[in-house]
Structures are given as C-alpha cells and as structure tokens.
C-alpha angles and dihedrals in degrees: 000000000000122000113201141169114276109256100175123119087255093056115138096012097105109016130081097201110045109143128097089244091057092049094046094049092049093049092048090049090053092048091055091061100032112063091188091063125087125187121201133178120241134205088272123068090215098059137058131196112231122194122192143155102281135324093283093063090049091048090054090053093048093049092048092052091046093054090048091059102263121145122199146124128254131196131221114290115258130199118242113242129197131205123227120182091339094310124110120234129193132197120263124203134202109234116201117191133183105201143154110276089239091065098053094093097050093043093049091048092050093047090049091056088053094055097263132131133202112254104175139002129190128210119275115258124182090350095305133101136193115225131180124206135183107223134171109246090241089062092058094059105107093006100107097069091042089050091055090050095050093048094040090238094303098103128099120203137181133175137202132181112265111174148310113272133182112277108274098205125231120001129191115289138163110323099189126080128225134259105230127196116243100202145016119264145077120311121243134205089234090061099037099046097073091043091066087079091055096057145297119322123221096194138051133222117292094033118139111237137173137206110286095023114132110236101173150343118276118230088225131059097256132078117253127201109219137184106234098166097059112133128205114260110243121219137174091249126084125188121201113250095013098103104065121179111267109211115196122212115231111269121246107257114202128197122229092263092050090050090052089052095044104050123091129222093270092053137076139201114235107211121195133158090258106030145028111209134179119223144164119258088233107047100189111088093211091054100051097070090049090052092052091052092056094056 
C-alpha cells in the first residue's frame, strides 16, 4: 500500500499534519515499534510504500494516524510477489471458516471465483460446519465484508499463511464502476434523486464534493461522471402536481476497511481527521480517458 500527500482540492482544510515530512516521520516511528511493518521510498518524494501483515494491520495504522490529526491518501492494498527462476510466485493462505451449513454453497462459489479450492470439510453439527480452503492472498482482499454478508453475520473466519504458489493470474475483483463527481460544490436532492436509479450513493444531500471525487457505485461496469450539484431552476410559474416529494434512500456508509477493499487501482482513499473520501487518482474528467489510452 502507498501512503501519499493529499492532493485533493480539500487538502489541508481538516488535518494538522499534512506534509510528506510529517507522514514520513510518523511512519518511521511506527516501524521502529512494529516489526511487521516495512517502509520503502518510491520514485516520488511525496509517497511511501508501506508493507504490513494484512489489510487489518494497515487499517489500524491508518486509523491511528487519522485520529492523531494526519491527512494523507492511500492506495489499494497489493500482495507482495516474489520471483524464483524467472517465475512469479504469490502467497497462499489457509482459510478456516465456521459457518451455518446453509451458507456452504455460496461461500464455496465465492472462494472459487477468487482462485481458492476447498481442502477439508467437517460434518455438520447443530446446523454448523467447519470448512477449510486454500486461497491466494489476493483473493482474500475484500472477502471479509462479503463473508459476513453471505453468512448473515453468523460466520467465523481465520487465516494463516500456507505456502508460495505460482502466480494464478487474474482473480475476481470489483465488477461495478464508480459514479464520479463532475464539479466542485454542495450536493442537492434535485441532482442526487435521479442518480439512485444508476447505482448506490455514498453521500447525502448537502455534502461538499469536488471534481474526481467518487460519490457512488455504478450499477454497470464502467465509470460515469455525474453532476451532483445541479440545482433546480426557479421560475415565477408554479403548476399544481409538478413538485412531487423526492425521498432519498439512505447512502451506503463504508468503514475504512470496506473502502480499502472497494477501491480499484486507479483510485485512492483520502483520509482526514474528519472524513474518509474516495477519489480518482486523476481528478480531471477530461484527463482520465487520455490516461487509459496510454496504458
């Protein structure tokens, strides 16, 4: 995972420690007391690569820094690979779950899409069963929240490193695109109400946004730039029955861990003492398509 200086239009408005020097000193201080943490420099002087034992340990570090007044951006967690005789290897973990017997099918199907296989299964007792899977570590990114959903909060899971295996190629990841704000301003009900049919919103009316900020999840697999600050044009004429009540559904509020699991490689999490926002790496809408073409 890469920690970098916040470059959004809201940079410096909420945090007390915002410079690369502040972030570097805090990460080095953490590394001295946490042997599982490794800090490396990158090509940019404003970003640092941080390696830890799992996304949970990184989330604890991010939350601690946030509460101390630090402001920064973080990227999606990545699994560390190693090369042996010219071939890439990735870590594999043993996933042990204790789940209701009615959830075995859905859990096994989900694990299979993430490159995992069932290794052992016990007999069902009192409606519950213990199952072991071998899963590449990449496949476990974003799995915890999905696991709780599939088991309705009744499942228990634990993981332990198993072995290094040859790189398996692509595994299942987020299929849906993002709804991205087109301009800076304050959101309105008039603009957000029709977007509820396009996907799931992450914000509510009256929220300050900027160009390139992610405001929701698209129902389709592509990103969509949307105008969320559009206001209704006022006139001197009023027609009976035209102004119907617009009822907004509650926005989906994600925790820090859920944000880490949700974002894609071209997106970042903006972390401040007061807010956690999702954004695109390239904020300008007219620059993102050009960037994709050069890949």
